[in-house]
C-alpha positions in Angstrom: 34.7 24.4 28.2 33.3 24.9 24.8 31.2 27.9 25.7 33.9 29.9 26.7 35.9 29.9 23.8 33.8 32.2 21.6 33.8 34.7 24.5 37.8 34.6 24.2 37.8 35.0 20.5 36.8 38.5 20.0 39.5 39.7 22.7 41.9 37.6 20.6 41.2 39.3 17.8 41.3 42.5 19.1 44.2 42.2 20.6 46.2 40.4 17.9 45.4 43.4 15.5 46.5 46.2 18.4 49.8 44.4 18.2 50.0 43.9 14.2 49.1 47.6 13.8 51.8 49.0 16.0 54.1 46.4 14.8 54.3 47.4 11.3 53.2 51.3 11.8 57.0 52.0 12.1 57.4 50.8 8.7 55.1 53.5 7.3 55.3 56.1 9.6 58.8 56.7 11.3 57.8 59.5 13.5 58.5 57.4 16.7 57.2 60.0 19.2 53.9 60.0 17.7 53.8 56.6 17.7 54.8 56.0 21.7 52.3 59.2 22.9 49.3 57.5 20.9 49.7 54.3 22.7 50.3 56.2 25.8 46.8 57.5 25.7 45.0 54.7 24.4 46.9 53.3 27.3 45.7 55.6 30.4 42.7 55.8 28.4 42.2 52.3 28.9 43.4 52.4 32.2 40.6 54.7 33.6 38.1 52.7 31.6 38.7 49.9 34.0 37.8 52.2 37.0 35.3 54.5 35.6 33.8 52.2 33.0 33.5 49.4 35.1 32.5 51.2 38.7 31.5 54.5 38.0 33.9 56.4 39.6 35.7 58.7 37.7 39.5 60.3 38.6 40.3 63.5 38.0 43.7 63.5 39.2 44.4 59.8 37.3 47.5 61.8 35.8 48.8 61.5 39.4 49.2 57.5 39.0 50.7 58.5 36.0 53.4 61.1 37.2 53.9 58.6 40.1 55.1 55.8 38.1 57.2 58.2 35.6 59.5 59.4 38.8 59.4 55.7 40.8 60.9 54.4 37.3 63.6 57.6 37.1 64.5 57.3 40.9 64.7 53.3 41.1 67.1 53.6 37.9 69.1 56.4 39.3 70.1 55.1 43.0 69.7 51.3 42.3 70.5 50.5 39.1 68.2 48.1 38.5 67.8 46.6 34.8 64.9 48.8 33.3 61.9 46.7 33.0 62.3 45.8 37.1 62.1 49.8 37.4 59.1 50.1 35.1 57.6 47.4 37.4 58.2 49.4 40.4 56.9 52.4 38.9 53.4 49.9 38.8 53.7 49.3 42.5 55.0 52.6 43.4 51.3 54.4 42.0 49.8 51.1 43.3 50.9 52.1 46.8 49.5 55.7 46.4 46.2 54.3 45.5 46.3 51.9 48.4 47.4 55.0 51.0 44.4 57.1 48.8 41.8 54.3 49.3 39.3 56.0 51.8 38.5 58.4 48.8 36.9 55.2 47.8 34.1 56.4 51.0 33.1 59.0 48.1 31.2 59.4 45.7 30.6 61.8 42.5 32.4 64.7 42.4 33.3 64.7 45.5 35.7 61.6 44.9 37.0 63.4 41.4 37.7 66.5 43.1 39.7 64.5 46.4 41.6 62.7 44.0 42.5 65.8 42.0 43.4 67.2 44.9 45.7 64.1 45.8 47.5 64.4 42.6 47.9 67.8 42.7 49.6 67.3 46.5 51.5 64.1 44.9 53.1 67.1 41.9 54.2 69.9 44.3 55.9 67.1 46.5 58.1 66.0 43.4 58.6 69.5 42.5 59.6 70.7 46.3 63.2 72.5 45.3 64.3 70.8 49.0 64.2 67.7 47.1 66.1 68.6 44.3 68.9 66.3 45.3 66.7 63.3 45.0 63.6 64.0 42.9 65.8 66.9 41.0 62.9 69.0 41.9 61.7 71.7 39.8 64.6 71.4 37.5 63.8 67.3 36.3 65.2 64.7 36.2 67.8 62.7 33.8 67.7 59.0 32.9 69.6 59.0 29.6 71.9 56.1 30.5 68.8 53.5 29.9 67.5 55.3 26.7 66.6 52.8 23.9 63.4 53.9 22.1 63.0 50.9 20.3 62.4 48.5 24.0 60.5 51.4 25.7 57.8 51.3 22.3 57.7 47.6 22.6 57.4 47.3 26.1 54.5 50.0 25.4 53.1 48.0 23.2 53.1 45.4 25.8 51.5 47.6 28.0 48.5 48.5 25.6 47.9 44.7 25.1 48.1 43.8 29.3 45.7 46.5 30.0 43.2 46.1 26.9 43.2 42.4 28.3 42.2 43.2 31.3 39.5 45.6 30.5 38.3 42.0 28.3 38.3 40.2 31.1 36.8 43.1 33.3 34.0 42.9 30.6 33.3 39.1 30.0 33.8 37.7 33.6 31.7 37.3 36.5 34.5 39.5 38.2 33.3 42.5 35.4 29.1 41.2 35.9 29.8 42.1 39.6 31.7 45.6 39.2 28.3 46.5 37.3 26.2 45.3 39.3 28.2 47.2 42.2 28.1 50.2 39.7 24.2 50.3 39.3 23.2 49.5 42.8 26.1 48.8 45.8 23.5 47.8 47.8 22.0 45.1 46.2 25.4 44.0 44.8 26.3 43.6 48.3 23.4 41.6 49.1 23.8 39.1 46.2 27.1 38.6 47.2 29.2 41.2 45.9 32.0 41.9 48.2 31.9 45.9 47.3 34.3 46.9 49.3 37.4 44.7 48.2 36.4 44.5 44.2 36.3 48.5 44.0 39.9 48.2 45.7 40.9 46.0 43.6 39.9 47.5 40.2 41.3 51.1 42.2 45.1 49.5 42.5 44.9 47.8 39.0 43.9 50.9 37.5 46.7 52.6 39.3 49.4 50.5 38.6 48.6 49.9 34.8 49.1 54.2 34.6 52.1 53.8 37.0 54.1 51.3 34.5 52.4 53.3 31.5 54.0 56.7 33.0 57.2 55.0 33.5 57.6 53.2 30.3 56.7 57.1 29.0 59.7 58.3 31.3 62.0 55.7 29.8 61.2 57.0 26.7 62.0 60.8 27.3 64.7 60.4 29.2 65.0 64.0 30.3 61.9 65.7 31.7 60.3 67.8 34.1 57.4 67.2 36.7 55.0 69.5 34.4 55.8 67.2 32.0 54.1 64.3 33.4 51.7 65.4 36.2 50.3 68.3 33.9 46.1 67.7 34.2 45.9 67.4 30.6 47.0 64.4 30.4 43.8 63.4 32.8 41.8 65.6 31.0 42.6 64.0 27.4 42.4 60.3 29.3 38.8 61.2 29.9 37.5 62.3 27.4 39.5 60.0 24.8 38.0 57.3 27.1 34.1 59.3 26.8 34.2 59.7 23.3 34.9 56.0 22.6 32.6 54.8 25.0 33.3 53.4 28.7 32.4 50.3 29.8 33.8 48.6 26.2 37.3 46.7 24.7 37.3 49.0 22.2 35.7 52.5 23.0 38.5 53.8 24.7 41.3 52.7 22.1 38.9 53.9 19.1 38.4 56.9 20.9 41.9 57.9 21.7 43.2 57.2 18.6 40.9 59.2 16.1 40.9 62.4 18.7 45.1 61.7 19.2 45.4 61.5 15.0 43.2 64.7 14.9 45.0 66.3 17.6 48.7 65.8 15.6 46.9 66.5 12.3 45.7 70.5 13.5 46.8 70.4 17.2 49.9 71.6 17.1 50.1 73.6 13.5 46.3 75.2 14.1 45.4 74.9 17.8 42.9 77.6 17.2 41.0 75.1 15.1 41.8 72.2 16.8 40.1 73.4 20.0 36.6 74.6 17.3 36.4 71.5 16.4 37.4 69.5 19.2 35.0 71.8 21.2 32.2 71.0 18.7 33.3 67.4 18.6 32.7 67.3 23.0 29.6 69.4 22.3 28.2 66.6 19.9 29.0 63.5 21.9 27.2 64.8 24.7 24.1 65.6 22.8 23.9 62.9 20.4 26.4 60.0 21.5 26.6 60.6 25.4 27.8 56.9 25.2 30.3 57.2 22.6 31.0 56.0 19.4 30.1 52.4 20.2 26.7 53.1 21.0 26.5 53.6 17.4 27.0 50.1 16.9 24.5 48.8 19.9 21.9 50.6 18.8 22.3 48.4 15.4 22.1 45.5 17.8 25.8 44.7 16.4 27.3 42.7 19.3 30.7 44.3 20.2 33.5 44.6 23.0 
C-alpha cells in the first residue's frame, strides 16, 4: 500500500494544478470561447494520446468521434428532452458504438489504419450532412440546441472531462494495464506470449479514446448551441489534436497538455490576426520538432533524467 502512494502523488498534483488554472482563468481572462476551446483541444490531444501514445495507432479520422458526439448529444437534446449531462454521456456512448463498429480497422496497422480511419470519419460526415436527413440532423443547414445554452455549466463540464481523460492517461502510464499496452506497442507477438490479451486491450483503449472524444464533442456542441456539420467534422480538428500531442510528447501525461496549451496560445495570439506569420512559425516549429525533438518537448526533461509523467 505504501508503494502506491508515491505513484499517485504526481497525477494528483497534475490534476490539481489543471483544475486550479482553469477555475481561476476566467477571473483574469474573460474570453470564454478561447478558454473552452483550449480545454477542448487539450482533451482531444490527451484522448488521442491514449490511443497513439500507448498502442501506436494514429487515428487521422479522430474528428469522426468528436463530430459523432456533438451530433448525438444535440439529437438527444432535440428529440428526447433528457438532461443535458445525460445527453453528453449519450454522445460518448454513440462515439464508442461507432468505434465498436469500426473495430475491424484495428486489424490494420500503420498508414493503412490511419487512412481507413480518416475515410470512416468522412463517411460519417457525409451521412450527417446529407440534405435528405435535414429533418433529423439538419443536413448541411446545421442544428440548434439553444434551449440548453449554459456557458458556465458547459465550461465546468469540459474541465471535468479534461481531468478525467488526464487521469486515464496517468492510469495508462502507471498501471500494469499500461505496461501491457507499451509491450504490445513494441512487439504484439511477444506481448501475447507474455500473457497480454492484445485484441481485448487494444479494443478497450480504442473504445475509451472514442468515448472521450464523443463526450468532449458533445460538450463543445452544448457550448456552441448552433453549429454546422463542417464545424465539428473539419479535418483541422484531427490535425490539431495530432500535432498538439506530438509537440508535447505522446506516451506521457503532461506532454499533450503542454503541447496543446503552447500551440493553441500561439494560434490564438497570431493565427487569427496574422495567419501568414502563424503558418510560417507553425511550420518552423514542426520542422524543428521533427529534426531535434522527435519525442516532443517532454524529451528535454527525460534527457536530463528528470522523472516526469
